[in-house]
Backbone as ProteinMPNN parsed JSONL, in Angstrom:
{"seq_chain_A": "MKSVFNIIFYLIIIVLFIKKIPGIYENYKSQNQFAPSVQVRYLSGEEISVPVAHQKTVVVFWATWCGPCQVELKRLNQIILDHKIKANQVLAISVQESKETVDAFLKNNKFEFLIALDESGQASEAYHVRGTPTVVFINEDSKIAWMTTGLSPSLEFRVQHFFVD", "coords_chain_A": {"N_chain_A": [[65.951, -105.77, -39.978], [65.1, -103.147, -40.751], [62.463, -103.257, -39.774], [62.779, -103.287, -37.148], [63.92, -100.796, -36.645], [61.913, -99.255, -37.602], [59.944, -99.834, -35.579], [61.257, -98.983, -33.125], [61.271, -96.273, -34.062], [58.753, -95.607, -34.053], [57.923, -96.0, -31.371], [59.46, -93.986, -30.156], [58.028, -91.727, -31.251], [55.651, -92.282, -30.073], [56.216, -91.871, -27.308], [57.056, -89.388, -27.151], [54.801, -88.024, -27.885], [53.165, -88.769, -25.746], [54.394, -87.532, -23.567], [53.893, -84.78, -24.043], [51.064, -84.556, -23.93], [50.17, -83.827, -21.107], [50.852, -80.777, -21.3], [49.416, -80.005, -23.473], [46.771, -80.291, -22.636], [46.762, -78.754, -20.451], [46.995, -76.207, -21.669], [44.448, -76.557, -23.264], [42.647, -76.497, -21.0], [42.891, -73.747, -20.137], [41.437, -72.154, -21.968], [38.944, -69.799, -22.308], [39.319, -68.909, -19.833], [40.052, -66.169, -17.617], [42.903, -64.376, -18.64], [45.941, -64.159, -16.783], [46.859, -61.335, -14.884], [49.658, -59.533, -15.538], [52.81, -57.757, -15.141], [55.135, -56.318, -17.456], [57.951, -55.402, -19.189], [58.585, -53.073, -21.832], [61.445, -52.796, -24.202], [62.325, -50.305, -24.066], [62.021, -49.762, -21.444], [59.614, -48.917, -20.395], [56.622, -49.763, -18.511], [54.326, -52.189, -19.103], [51.003, -53.546, -18.877], [49.827, -56.885, -18.957], [46.964, -58.807, -19.517], [46.51, -56.682, -22.503], [44.203, -54.086, -21.853], [40.844, -54.345, -23.154], [41.651, -54.992, -25.699], [42.185, -57.188, -28.312], [44.782, -59.46, -28.196], [47.821, -60.859, -29.543], [49.77, -62.892, -27.79], [53.218, -63.697, -27.427], [55.366, -65.953, -25.935], [59.0, -66.172, -25.721], [62.204, -66.915, -26.586], [65.581, -66.008, -27.339], [67.514, -67.904, -27.929], [65.914, -69.908, -29.092], [64.902, -71.908, -31.717], [62.46, -72.623, -32.978], [60.961, -70.388, -31.94], [62.038, -68.315, -33.324], [61.182, -68.944, -35.858], [58.19, -68.844, -35.617], [58.062, -66.125, -34.802], [58.872, -64.88, -37.031], [56.998, -65.78, -38.734], [54.68, -64.484, -37.74], [55.495, -61.863, -37.901], [55.538, -61.644, -40.735], [52.753, -61.794, -41.345], [51.955, -59.264, -40.266], [53.479, -57.536, -42.007], [52.157, -58.159, -44.382], [50.038, -56.808, -44.1], [47.605, -57.921, -42.684], [47.201, -58.096, -40.19], [47.626, -55.601, -37.312], [50.684, -54.174, -36.268], [50.595, -53.549, -33.416], [48.946, -55.469, -32.442], [50.346, -57.644, -31.565], [52.317, -58.982, -29.239], [55.638, -59.651, -28.081], [57.082, -61.485, -25.786], [60.094, -61.737, -24.289], [61.573, -64.389, -22.497], [63.043, -64.688, -19.251], [65.465, -63.483, -20.142], [68.171, -61.161, -20.704], [67.995, -57.599, -21.223], [70.137, -56.872, -22.905], [70.891, -59.179, -24.052], [68.498, -59.565, -25.683], [68.576, -57.23, -27.209], [70.916, -57.599, -28.686], [70.054, -59.744, -30.187], [67.972, -58.649, -31.702], [69.325, -56.817, -33.363], [69.834, -58.41, -35.655], [67.605, -59.225, -36.434], [64.632, -57.857, -37.4], [61.678, -56.745, -36.218], [58.217, -55.947, -36.511], [56.452, -55.978, -34.445], [55.431, -55.334, -30.936], [57.995, -55.722, -28.424], [58.677, -57.121, -25.406], [60.223, -57.549, -22.01], [60.637, -60.379, -19.906], [62.221, -60.565, -17.569], [62.391, -61.738, -14.922], [60.89, -64.051, -14.998], [58.296, -64.002, -13.916], [56.062, -63.47, -15.522], [55.656, -65.547, -17.386], [55.585, -67.697, -15.676], [53.052, -67.124, -14.527], [51.313, -67.635, -16.648], [51.682, -70.249, -16.973], [53.852, -71.256, -18.669], [55.302, -73.721, -20.513], [57.185, -74.127, -22.137], [59.026, -72.79, -25.126], [58.153, -71.698, -28.435], [55.462, -70.204, -26.778], [52.244, -69.48, -27.477], [49.618, -67.149, -27.009], [46.193, -66.323, -27.289], [44.372, -63.615, -26.558], [41.341, -62.312, -25.604], [39.431, -59.376, -26.362], [38.029, -59.082, -23.922], [39.633, -59.925, -21.889], [39.932, -62.653, -21.688], [41.359, -65.925, -22.293], [41.475, -67.047, -25.61], [42.75, -68.954, -27.034], [45.509, -71.156, -26.831], [48.752, -72.242, -27.166], [51.616, -74.386, -27.593], [54.843, -74.523, -28.92], [55.824, -75.136, -32.439], [53.228, -74.024, -34.416], [51.193, -75.223, -36.956], [48.807, -74.273, -37.8], [49.105, -71.375, -37.266], [49.02, -69.025, -38.831], [46.369, -69.029, -40.043], [44.77, -69.017, -37.662], [45.49, -66.827, -36.455], [44.71, -64.751, -38.319], [41.924, -65.299, -38.325], [41.167, -64.816, -35.753], [41.435, -62.209, -35.341], [39.473, -61.286, -37.144], [37.019, -62.214, -36.205]], "CA_chain_A": [[66.577, -104.719, -39.506], [64.532, -101.966, -41.036], [61.382, -103.322, -39.06], [63.257, -102.851, -35.646], [64.144, -99.304, -36.647], [60.624, -98.641, -37.725], [59.294, -100.034, -34.224], [61.76, -98.007, -32.403], [61.015, -94.774, -34.408], [57.278, -95.41, -33.703], [57.912, -96.028, -30.021], [59.792, -92.702, -29.771], [57.088, -90.862, -31.426], [54.542, -92.201, -28.985], [56.652, -91.459, -26.052], [57.24, -87.751, -27.14], [53.447, -87.497, -27.909], [52.536, -88.976, -24.437], [55.083, -86.411, -22.737], [53.158, -83.598, -24.614], [49.784, -84.514, -23.525], [49.879, -82.657, -20.032], [50.938, -79.373, -21.726], [48.085, -79.808, -24.336], [45.597, -80.455, -21.792], [46.76, -77.532, -19.675], [46.672, -75.236, -22.569], [43.2, -76.419, -23.418], [41.961, -75.897, -19.839], [43.157, -72.261, -20.003], [40.687, -71.529, -22.759], [37.761, -69.038, -21.733], [39.639, -68.44, -18.514], [40.513, -64.899, -17.638], [44.286, -64.114, -18.524], [46.595, -63.699, -15.518], [47.395, -59.927, -15.046], [51.04, -59.336, -15.227], [53.614, -56.537, -15.699], [56.448, -56.606, -18.178], [58.669, -53.989, -19.533], [59.354, -52.746, -23.265], [62.883, -52.639, -24.215], [62.573, -48.772, -23.659], [61.973, -49.606, -19.929], [58.289, -48.588, -20.13], [55.927, -50.8, -17.956], [53.046, -52.525, -19.565], [50.064, -54.721, -18.254], [49.208, -57.919, -19.933], [46.604, -58.521, -20.776], [46.086, -55.172, -22.785], [42.923, -53.658, -21.735], [39.908, -53.811, -24.18], [42.212, -55.196, -26.924], [42.524, -58.508, -28.74], [46.239, -59.375, -28.603], [48.34, -62.292, -29.613], [51.124, -62.841, -26.72], [54.271, -64.932, -27.681], [56.521, -66.024, -25.042], [60.0, -66.768, -26.607], [63.739, -66.93, -26.319], [66.537, -65.892, -28.481], [68.296, -69.098, -28.326], [64.915, -70.885, -29.381], [64.846, -71.958, -33.132], [61.078, -72.699, -33.141], [60.547, -69.265, -31.519], [62.52, -67.468, -34.307], [60.244, -69.265, -36.806], [56.907, -68.245, -35.118], [58.25, -64.649, -34.676], [59.025, -64.417, -38.514], [55.706, -65.752, -39.479], [53.784, -63.313, -37.253], [56.064, -60.687, -38.559], [55.136, -61.569, -42.182], [51.292, -61.33, -41.422], [51.934, -57.931, -40.182], [54.064, -56.916, -43.177], [51.197, -58.405, -45.311], [48.824, -55.972, -43.665], [46.415, -58.815, -42.396], [46.836, -57.52, -38.929], [48.451, -54.53, -36.961], [51.87, -54.465, -35.22], [50.245, -53.346, -31.987], [48.166, -56.51, -31.867], [51.277, -58.838, -31.193], [53.357, -58.575, -28.003], [56.423, -60.864, -27.887], [57.786, -61.312, -24.359], [61.296, -62.619, -24.111], [61.43, -64.998, -21.076], [64.286, -64.765, -18.659], [66.664, -62.963, -20.78], [68.45, -59.749, -20.401], [67.723, -56.595, -22.42], [71.285, -56.691, -23.746], [70.827, -60.25, -24.939], [67.444, -59.386, -26.645], [68.937, -56.24, -28.129], [71.794, -58.083, -29.598], [69.216, -60.689, -31.113], [67.117, -57.662, -32.542], [70.142, -56.283, -34.289], [69.854, -59.196, -36.904], [66.235, -59.568, -36.606], [63.732, -56.595, -37.392], [60.23, -57.156, -36.189], [57.29, -54.713, -36.367], [55.321, -55.928, -33.402], [56.014, -54.897, -29.726], [58.626, -56.63, -27.641], [58.786, -56.988, -23.961], [61.035, -58.586, -21.339], [60.082, -60.966, -18.5], [63.483, -61.211, -16.912], [62.175, -62.6, -13.686], [60.014, -65.21, -15.281], [57.023, -64.189, -13.246], [54.9, -63.385, -16.378], [55.678, -66.748, -18.082], [55.052, -68.427, -14.715], [51.634, -66.896, -14.221], [50.719, -68.137, -17.783], [52.054, -71.63, -17.088], [54.547, -71.57, -19.828], [56.36, -75.017, -20.175], [58.325, -74.26, -23.261], [59.035, -71.767, -26.038], [57.312, -70.53, -28.083], [54.117, -70.59, -26.241], [51.41, -68.335, -28.117], [48.433, -67.024, -26.127], [45.363, -65.394, -27.827], [43.614, -63.155, -25.428], [40.127, -61.626, -26.228], [39.244, -57.877, -25.559], [37.438, -59.34, -22.506], [40.843, -60.489, -21.142], [40.002, -64.241, -21.54], [42.349, -66.691, -23.129], [40.815, -67.6, -26.489], [43.612, -70.254, -27.487], [46.911, -71.42, -26.082], [49.612, -73.445, -27.884], [53.319, -74.387, -27.184], [55.58, -75.293, -29.876], [55.28, -74.647, -33.744], [51.787, -74.359, -34.755], [50.985, -75.174, -38.301], [47.634, -73.377, -38.092], [49.365, -70.072, -36.834], [48.523, -68.008, -39.727], [45.025, -69.029, -40.057], [44.345, -68.713, -36.424], [45.641, -65.282, -36.056], [43.827, -63.945, -39.058], [40.609, -65.41, -37.958], [41.037, -64.335, -34.211], [41.267, -60.607, -35.394], [38.324, -61.051, -37.94], [35.782, -62.45, -35.44]], "C_chain_A": [[65.646, -103.369, -39.472], [63.205, -101.98, -40.157], [61.605, -102.994, -37.666], [63.416, -101.463, -35.823], [62.705, -98.631, -36.614], [59.75, -98.756, -36.095], [59.891, -99.06, -33.144], [61.437, -96.508, -32.595], [59.533, -94.563, -33.95], [57.068, -95.252, -32.172], [58.385, -94.563, -29.458], [58.837, -91.694, -30.027], [55.986, -90.807, -30.413], [54.731, -91.656, -27.707], [56.609, -90.009, -26.092], [55.711, -87.315, -27.074], [52.661, -87.661, -26.418], [53.039, -87.927, -23.508], [54.253, -85.16, -23.028], [51.794, -83.588, -24.203], [49.379, -83.511, -22.307], [49.843, -81.242, -20.409], [49.707, -79.176, -22.614], [46.901, -79.618, -23.514], [45.524, -79.252, -20.947], [46.368, -76.305, -20.547], [44.983, -75.224, -23.13], [42.369, -75.972, -22.168], [41.988, -74.264, -19.697], [42.03, -71.492, -20.93], [39.398, -70.946, -21.941], [38.096, -68.84, -20.242], [40.156, -67.033, -18.443], [42.216, -65.024, -17.648], [44.725, -63.596, -17.306], [47.026, -62.167, -15.945], [48.677, -59.986, -14.603], [51.732, -58.057, -15.73], [54.653, -56.956, -16.422], [56.77, -55.281, -18.614], [59.013, -54.053, -21.088], [60.657, -52.703, -23.216], [63.234, -51.264, -23.862], [62.531, -48.749, -22.126], [60.535, -49.303, -19.581], [57.484, -49.82, -19.693], [54.677, -51.15, -18.912], [52.238, -53.682, -18.959], [49.689, -55.615, -19.331], [48.298, -58.424, -19.014], [46.345, -56.885, -21.115], [44.696, -54.983, -22.647], [41.886, -53.555, -22.933], [40.628, -54.102, -25.565], [42.522, -56.631, -27.259], [44.019, -58.388, -28.907], [46.725, -60.853, -28.624], [49.807, -62.14, -28.645], [52.035, -63.998, -27.168], [55.175, -64.94, -26.55], [57.565, -66.88, -25.616], [61.216, -66.354, -25.955], [64.542, -66.765, -27.509], [67.264, -66.941, -28.96], [67.232, -70.225, -29.246], [64.611, -70.813, -30.936], [63.378, -71.843, -33.456], [60.585, -71.245, -32.97], [60.912, -68.172, -32.742], [61.396, -67.715, -35.623], [58.85, -68.7, -36.711], [57.072, -66.632, -35.243], [58.139, -64.095, -36.158], [57.718, -64.481, -39.163], [54.733, -64.703, -39.029], [54.28, -62.018, -37.942], [55.433, -60.389, -40.087], [53.585, -61.228, -42.223], [51.158, -60.075, -41.142], [52.545, -57.191, -41.485], [52.919, -57.076, -44.429], [49.832, -57.593, -45.174], [47.421, -56.752, -43.397], [46.25, -58.452, -40.935], [47.928, -56.384, -38.422], [49.577, -54.838, -35.973], [51.422, -54.374, -33.791], [49.476, -54.501, -31.468], [48.907, -57.778, -31.362], [52.024, -58.307, -30.177], [54.202, -59.903, -27.854], [57.091, -60.709, -26.676], [58.881, -62.396, -24.363], [61.322, -63.223, -22.646], [62.886, -65.079, -20.547], [65.475, -64.49, -19.196], [66.815, -61.55, -20.495], [68.192, -58.766, -21.601], [68.947, -56.53, -23.266], [71.443, -57.96, -24.637], [69.511, -60.204, -26.16], [67.85, -58.211, -27.684], [69.787, -56.604, -29.229], [70.992, -58.844, -30.631], [68.626, -59.738, -32.219], [67.964, -57.041, -33.625], [69.971, -56.886, -35.771], [68.499, -59.524, -37.326], [65.283, -58.514, -36.486], [62.257, -57.12, -37.443], [59.339, -55.899, -35.93], [56.435, -54.745, -35.103], [56.208, -55.464, -32.051], [56.79, -56.011, -28.988], [58.853, -56.146, -26.065], [59.741, -57.936, -23.216], [60.305, -59.082, -20.157], [61.322, -61.71, -17.998], [63.368, -62.104, -15.874], [61.396, -63.93, -13.766], [58.685, -65.165, -14.864], [55.863, -64.093, -14.27], [54.747, -64.912, -16.977], [55.308, -67.793, -16.979], [53.571, -68.431, -14.433], [50.739, -67.467, -15.429], [50.897, -69.564, -17.95], [52.83, -72.062, -18.368], [55.523, -72.757, -19.572], [57.396, -75.102, -21.173], [58.05, -72.946, -24.196], [58.949, -72.257, -27.455], [55.933, -71.069, -27.395], [53.33, -69.239, -26.902], [49.979, -68.34, -27.508], [47.49, -66.064, -26.94], [44.412, -64.926, -26.783], [42.449, -61.965, -26.131], [40.151, -60.136, -25.672], [38.608, -58.025, -24.217], [38.346, -59.842, -21.555], [40.736, -61.99, -20.852], [40.802, -64.677, -22.591], [41.399, -67.346, -24.12], [41.414, -69.176, -26.991], [44.823, -70.081, -26.999], [47.717, -72.53, -26.759], [51.01, -73.295, -27.519], [53.872, -75.108, -28.344], [55.294, -74.639, -31.219], [53.842, -75.048, -33.973], [51.477, -74.35, -36.326], [49.768, -74.286, -38.712], [47.754, -71.851, -37.619], [48.753, -68.991, -37.602], [47.105, -67.915, -39.706], [44.294, -68.782, -38.777], [44.47, -67.344, -36.134], [44.658, -64.447, -37.051], [42.324, -64.068, -38.635], [40.285, -64.86, -36.565], [40.771, -62.801, -34.349], [39.927, -60.293, -36.315], [36.935, -61.208, -37.114], [35.373, -61.351, -34.484]], "O_chain_A": [[65.467, -102.675, -38.472], [62.775, -100.89, -39.779], [60.711, -102.46, -37.01], [62.903, -100.835, -34.897], [62.364, -97.726, -35.853], [59.07, -97.846, -35.621], [59.162, -98.423, -32.384], [61.339, -95.679, -31.69], [59.15, -93.473, -33.525], [56.197, -94.508, -31.723], [57.828, -94.032, -28.498], [58.7, -90.792, -29.201], [55.468, -89.787, -29.959], [53.856, -91.108, -27.037], [56.152, -89.395, -25.127], [55.362, -86.393, -26.336], [51.781, -86.902, -26.013], [52.258, -87.422, -22.702], [53.95, -84.503, -22.032], [51.298, -82.464, -24.115], [48.53, -82.625, -22.401], [48.965, -80.505, -19.961], [49.018, -78.169, -22.446], [46.088, -78.739, -23.798], [44.44, -78.725, -20.697], [45.517, -75.5, -20.17], [44.364, -74.187, -23.368], [41.473, -75.139, -22.308], [41.069, -73.661, -19.143], [41.742, -70.325, -20.667], [38.901, -71.594, -21.019], [37.174, -68.615, -19.458], [40.813, -66.732, -19.44], [42.786, -65.683, -16.778], [44.093, -62.71, -16.733], [47.433, -61.849, -17.062], [48.948, -60.403, -13.477], [51.25, -57.389, -16.645], [55.176, -58.014, -16.071], [56.082, -54.27, -18.474], [59.656, -54.999, -21.542], [61.141, -52.559, -22.093], [64.345, -51.021, -23.391], [62.983, -47.762, -21.546], [60.24, -49.448, -18.395], [57.581, -50.851, -20.359], [54.099, -50.203, -19.446], [52.816, -54.699, -18.576], [49.3, -55.229, -20.433], [48.615, -58.537, -17.83], [46.06, -56.032, -20.275], [43.95, -55.704, -23.311], [42.094, -52.637, -23.726], [40.225, -53.481, -26.549], [43.152, -57.269, -26.416], [44.537, -57.488, -29.569], [46.255, -61.792, -27.983], [50.715, -61.341, -28.877], [51.598, -65.145, -27.258], [55.739, -63.891, -26.239], [57.335, -68.034, -25.976], [61.283, -65.605, -24.98], [64.245, -67.304, -28.575], [67.644, -67.027, -30.127], [67.665, -71.158, -29.923], [64.124, -69.786, -31.41], [63.057, -70.941, -34.229], [59.799, -70.837, -33.825], [60.114, -67.285, -33.045], [60.881, -66.783, -36.24], [58.373, -68.112, -37.681], [56.185, -65.971, -35.784], [57.484, -63.099, -36.465], [57.28, -63.621, -39.927], [54.036, -64.098, -39.844], [53.502, -61.228, -38.478], [54.99, -59.324, -40.519], [53.175, -60.439, -43.074], [50.217, -59.528, -41.716], [51.939, -56.205, -41.905], [52.824, -56.223, -45.312], [48.837, -57.681, -45.893], [46.335, -56.33, -43.794], [45.111, -58.517, -40.474], [48.987, -56.254, -39.036], [49.446, -55.613, -35.025], [51.917, -55.165, -32.988], [49.3, -54.625, -30.256], [48.337, -58.749, -30.864], [52.381, -57.131, -30.256], [53.703, -60.995, -27.583], [57.736, -59.669, -26.548], [58.688, -63.611, -24.421], [61.086, -62.486, -21.689], [63.809, -65.47, -21.261], [66.49, -65.1, -18.858], [65.896, -60.816, -20.128], [68.191, -59.136, -22.775], [68.78, -56.107, -24.41], [71.992, -57.913, -25.738], [69.588, -60.712, -27.279], [67.482, -58.261, -28.858], [69.649, -56.205, -30.386], [71.193, -58.644, -31.829], [68.751, -59.97, -33.422], [67.451, -56.746, -34.704], [69.957, -56.219, -36.805], [68.253, -60.032, -38.42], [65.06, -58.193, -35.319], [61.734, -57.731, -38.374], [59.715, -54.965, -35.222], [55.8, -53.764, -34.719], [57.423, -55.269, -32.088], [56.302, -57.14, -28.925], [59.141, -55.012, -25.685], [60.045, -59.016, -23.723], [59.513, -58.401, -19.505], [61.517, -62.925, -17.962], [64.061, -63.119, -15.803], [61.274, -64.73, -12.837], [57.881, -66.017, -15.243], [54.77, -64.57, -13.966], [53.615, -65.395, -16.988], [54.704, -68.79, -17.376], [52.928, -69.445, -14.161], [49.556, -67.74, -15.227], [50.38, -70.143, -18.906], [52.512, -73.056, -19.022], [56.35, -72.797, -18.662], [58.314, -75.921, -21.152], [57.075, -72.208, -24.055], [59.65, -73.229, -27.738], [55.487, -72.209, -27.523], [53.813, -68.111, -26.81], [49.27, -69.346, -27.497], [47.987, -64.99, -27.281], [43.708, -65.73, -26.172], [42.689, -61.053, -26.923], [40.803, -59.796, -24.685], [38.672, -57.087, -23.423], [37.936, -60.191, -20.448], [41.348, -62.517, -19.923], [40.98, -64.036, -23.627], [40.559, -68.132, -23.681], [40.77, -70.197, -27.233], [45.246, -68.957, -26.728], [47.257, -73.668, -26.851], [51.51, -72.221, -27.182], [53.412, -76.19, -28.708], [54.572, -73.642, -31.221], [53.372, -76.166, -33.762], [51.57, -73.249, -36.87], [49.729, -73.671, -39.778], [46.755, -71.133, -37.562], [48.044, -68.136, -37.071], [46.571, -66.852, -39.391], [43.157, -68.319, -38.867], [43.557, -66.736, -35.575], [43.911, -63.576, -36.604], [41.587, -63.083, -38.6], [39.142, -64.48, -36.31], [40.004, -62.209, -33.59], [39.375, -59.195, -36.239], [35.949, -60.496, -37.305], [34.352, -61.47, -33.806]]}, "name": "protein", "num_of_chains": 1, "seq": "MKSVFNIIFYLIIIVLFIKKIPGIYENYKSQNQFAPSVQVRYLSGEEISVPVAHQKTVVVFWATWCGPCQVELKRLNQIILDHKIKANQVLAISVQESKETVDAFLKNNKFEFLIALDESGQASEAYHVRGTPTVVFINEDSKIAWMTTGLSPSLEFRVQHFFVD"}
């Protein structure tokens, strides 16, 4: 009985991995390509262009209901609190959620970095976001250096080295 369970478990893992391959490949293909130019709004209502001109930026597409997003946002916030990067180097874009929903979420979650809204989903569509969190590293020349979807075990390492180089 135990071997049947193990076979089923491994088959599930293989199927999940196979389903994830197209997204991994798409993220890989985006490297060294120019980041799509989109407009999003800060919670204050001020409009901002992404990518940010002449600045390395980590952009996180996220949602308030997404558990992995909360983990990644807290990890990024801790890197800022540890003074390893600056708060203005991270832009978290909430995908297809209202300002009221994001404001309510932020009452219980204090973040140092910039937060913007993509209520229409046009920014996430331009970046081919297939799931949240999607983290995009954009160089000062507006090219995508790295892009990943889901929890990234190497996030802290990649963030710190991205801003050192």
